[in-house]
C-alpha positions as CSV (number, residue, x, y, z in Angstrom):
1,M,-88.1,-146.6,9.2
2,S,-88.1,-150.5,7.5
3,A,-85.9,-153.4,7.6
4,R,-85.2,-156.5,5.8
5,I,-82.9,-159.4,6.3
6,F,-81.3,-160.8,2.9
7,N,-79.7,-164.4,3.8
8,R,-79.0,-166.4,0.5
9,A,-77.8,-169.6,2.9
10,N,-81.3,-169.6,4.4
11,G,-83.7,-168.6,2.1
12,A,-84.4,-165.0,3.6
13,P,-86.6,-163.1,2.9
14,T,-89.1,-165.8,1.8
15,G,-89.8,-166.6,-2.0
16,Y,-87.0,-164.0,-3.2
17,T,-85.4,-164.9,-6.5
18,Y,-81.5,-164.7,-6.1
19,V,-79.4,-164.2,-9.1
20,T,-76.0,-166.3,-9.6
21,Q,-73.8,-163.5,-8.9
22,A,-75.7,-162.8,-5.6
23,Y,-73.8,-163.4,-2.3
24,T,-75.1,-162.0,1.2
25,G,-72.0,-162.1,3.3
26,Y,-70.7,-163.9,6.1
27,G,-74.1,-163.8,7.8
28,G,-76.6,-162.3,5.6
29,V,-77.0,-158.6,5.1
30,L,-79.4,-155.9,7.3
31,L,-80.8,-153.3,4.4
32,V,-82.7,-150.6,6.3
33,C,-84.7,-147.3,5.4
34,D,-83.3,-144.9,7.9
35,V,-84.9,-141.6,9.5
36,F,-84.2,-139.6,6.4
37,S,-85.2,-142.4,3.9
38,T,-81.8,-143.0,3.4
39,P,-81.3,-146.7,2.6
40,R,-78.2,-148.6,4.5
41,A,-77.2,-151.9,4.7
42,Y,-74.9,-153.7,7.1
43,T,-73.4,-157.2,8.1
44,D,-76.3,-158.8,9.9
45,C,-73.8,-160.8,11.8
46,C,-73.0,-159.8,15.4
47,P,-69.4,-158.7,15.5
48,V,-69.2,-159.6,19.5
49,E,-70.4,-163.4,18.6
50,R,-68.8,-163.8,15.1
51,D,-71.1,-166.3,14.3
52,R,-72.7,-166.2,11.2
53,N,-75.7,-167.9,12.8
54,V,-76.3,-165.4,15.4
55,N,-78.5,-162.8,13.4
56,L,-79.4,-159.6,14.3
57,Y,-83.0,-158.7,15.2
58,I,-84.9,-155.3,14.5
59,D,-86.2,-154.3,18.0
60,R,-88.9,-151.9,17.5
61,E,-89.4,-150.5,21.1
62,E,-86.0,-148.9,21.0
63,N,-85.2,-148.7,16.9
64,C,-82.1,-150.6,16.8
65,A,-81.0,-153.8,15.7
66,K,-80.1,-156.3,18.7
67,C,-78.1,-159.3,19.1
68,P,-80.4,-162.2,20.3
69,K,-77.3,-163.6,22.3
70,C,-75.2,-160.8,23.6
71,H,-78.0,-158.3,23.8
72,S,-75.6,-155.6,22.2
73,T,-77.4,-153.0,20.1
74,Y,-76.4,-150.8,17.4
75,D,-77.7,-147.9,15.8
76,V,-78.9,-149.0,12.1
77,F,-81.6,-146.0,11.2
78,F,-79.1,-143.2,12.7
79,I,-81.6,-141.8,15.2
80,H,-78.9,-142.2,18.1
81,G,-76.7,-139.8,16.9
82,E,-74.0,-142.3,16.2
83,A,-72.6,-143.2,12.9
84,P,-74.3,-145.2,11.1
85,G,-73.8,-148.9,12.5
86,A,-72.1,-147.7,15.6
87,P,-72.6,-149.6,18.7
88,I,-75.6,-148.3,21.6
89,S,-74.9,-150.8,24.4
90,G,-73.4,-154.4,25.6
91,E,-70.1,-155.3,25.0
92,A,-70.2,-154.1,21.2
93,D,-70.3,-150.6,23.2
94,Q,-67.6,-151.7,25.8
95,Y,-65.3,-153.0,23.0
96,G,-66.3,-150.4,20.4
97,Y,-67.4,-153.3,17.5
98,G,-70.0,-151.5,15.5
99,L,-71.8,-153.1,12.3
100,L,-69.7,-153.6,9.0
101,N,-71.0,-151.3,6.6
102,Y,-72.2,-152.0,2.9
103,R,-72.4,-149.0,0.0
104,V,-76.1,-148.8,-1.5
105,V,-76.0,-148.1,-5.0
106,F,-79.0,-147.6,-7.5
107,N,-79.5,-148.2,-11.0
108,V,-80.5,-145.3,-13.0
109,D,-84.4,-145.5,-12.8
110,G,-83.8,-146.0,-8.8
111,R,-86.1,-149.4,-9.2
112,A,-82.9,-151.8,-8.1
113,A,-79.7,-151.9,-5.6
114,L,-76.6,-153.2,-6.0
115,I,-74.9,-153.5,-2.1
116,S,-71.2,-154.4,-2.4
117,N,-68.5,-153.3,0.5
């Protein structure tokens, strides 16, 4: 299970070259590879906080995405038996606020992906 955050406005990841047409949404894109080796992409902005500057991080002990402000957690690796990006705990779970899912489509040779909503 791996994860990487893409946020053009913040220059993340360091050294990544964005093409002119590339956008990373409201608060960035969280790209993960789940337990089945399936790439999944989500918005990197906490839906409870609704602030583009409150970005999720991967909690490696709980294997989930977590908000540093409200501490809500989300099932991004598809290991908690919930829908991908579903809330697990916190205010997000209380109100049913899941993460926005993006489509991940690979090109013919499988070396590049297009992420869109």
